C-alpha positions, 0 to 999 in steps of 0.5 A: 394253334400257338397257345402260348402266343394267344395266352401270353397272360401273366396269370398269377399272383402277388401273395402275402403269406399269413403268419400262422402255422397251424390254426390252434383255435379251431377244431378243424383237422389240419395235416400241415404246418406253415413255418418261417425257417431262416426267413423262408416260408416252409409248408409241411404236409402229410396224411392222405392226398385230400388231407395234404391238399386241405392243409395246403389250401387252409393254411394259405387260403387268404394269401392265395385268394387275395393275391390272385385278386390283386394280380388279376386287377393289376396285371390281367385287366382287360384280358379277364375274358380271355382267361375265362374263355381260353384258359378255363375252357380250352387250356385246362381241359388239355391236362389230366391229373391222376386220382391222387392229384385230383383228390389233393386238388379237391382237398386244396379247394375245400381247405380254402373254402373252409378257411375263408367266409364265402364273401372273401372267396370272391375274386372281384375281377372275375365277379365270382368265387375262386373255384376248383377249375381256377386251382387246376389252371394254377397247376398248369401255369408252368406249361402254357407260360414257359419256363426258362432255366439252366442246370449243371451236374458235375462229379469226379475230378470236377468236384472237391470230393468226387461226389456229384453236385448239381446246380440249377437256375430257375429263370422266369418273369418276375411275377409276385407269386414266384418272386416275392413269396416262393414256398419250400414244400416238404411232403411226407412219404406216402406208402410207396411214394417217397417224401421230398423237399421242393420249391413251388408256389402256394396253390400249386401241388407240383414242383419246380425243383426238388430232391427226394429222401433218396437224394434224387434231384429233379428240375424242369426246363422249358423247350419251345416245341409246339404241339399239334392240335391232335396232341391237345385233346389227349390227357397230358401230364402237367410238367410240374406234376411230372417233376413231382411224380419223378421225385415220388417214384424214383429211387437210388443209383438207377433213378435216371433210367427209372425216370426215362421209363416213367416219362415215356408213359406220361404224355406231355403237351409242350417241350421239356428238359428234365434234369435228373441226378441220382445218388451213389455211383454205380459202374455203367449207370448214369449219375445224371441225365437230361430227359428231352421230353415232348409231345412227339411220341413217335420219336423215342416214345416221346422222350430221348435221354442225354447222358453226356455233353456231346460238344464243348466238354472234350477236356472232361468227358463223362464228368459233367452234364449241362442243360438249358432250353433246347434239345441237343439229341432230339430232332429240333422242330423247323425254325427252332432257335434259342438265342440264349444258347449262344452264351449260356451253354458254353459258359456252363461247360467251356474249358475255362469255366470248370478249371477248379473242382467245385464245392457247394459255394463253387457250384452256386458261383458256376451257375451264377455265371449264366443267371439273369439278368446277365449284367447289373442289378435285378430290377423287377418292380415294374414286372411285379406291378404288371407294367412289364415282363422283366426277366430274372433268375428267381431261385437257384438250387445246389443239390448234394444227392449223396448227402441228401442236402438241397441248398436254395437261395431266392432272388429279391427285387433290387438284388441279383440272385448272386448276392442272396444267401443260400439256405440248406435243407436236410431232406431226410430230416425234414421229411421224417419230421413231417407228421 
């Protein structure tokens, strides 16, 4: 069964982020704060998993519920019965959260309910209050509604200082949840779990693109590998949670090898490419890796590692690694074709693309070569209103793993991502302040 064909539903949500950071007029304990830093919403959470989730749900409660209600009415319309019958009853049960993640999701639901009166928790299109199962659906959205994306890592003589740089485009239909109000989330360290800074969306505890305090960078890309029915009944890890887990559990120069072992232990439902970039440079240890990761566990344990470009990069062997929405080492499913690979992959690594060493600005320009829309100005207003599915690059990041810096810029309606202003985040400093 082709779940994506059945579930081609723009699920979520046009948000209006509240202006508060912490509610100081109440005795409710909130282990978090919501701030606007250089015009960008930044959510910081700390404490136990439940406390982190509670802060997330409490600080963003009104935005999440009202935004979902508005998008359900404007976008889903007559498809509401499919959401109830297919997403809640058939899709969500195909995914499993570990104990910490489930605790955080439960905390998020509790925070939302604590913040809003009961009558304000009702989604009119659903004729019922928003609940925990809806929050789980929100956290699996990135699996059954596939992501686009591309990324590039370079080092050595391809960078101005020889250190590693990684750039990434997040390509997706222009839903309001992701286009108008993306959220930078700062997660405090938690025992053996590293702290991180990443791009996500309100109500989601996973990560689209992020960096941890060690400088490990991880980003996710969709690959069109469809699962067989038997794979849908096992406990699959939501892909955005896999990104977060890698940020929490990998460390230092050997992060790419650690990530490969971890991914093989987490069943996944659809096809993925995970770009993992490590800090430091150690002989014989990869600086960057693409984990070609899907449901076919009989093939390399479910994950094949790609460490260098096998074609198109003969002039710069071992100095760059590109990733788009296809597997290059793993066997492709029959009938697979990605039309965008005819220009995106060569544009990233072709002989004429990397003539000069790159710095941060140069990397933004480099990945901007393959940003969407390919030409012209980003026009996503109709998509946000539910009248179409315009596709664009909704955020770009450049990571400096050796410096612990993550640079992010976001697309806006009427402006191409290339014209947006990046914001720089000092990952270790933000995580240290997360308390």
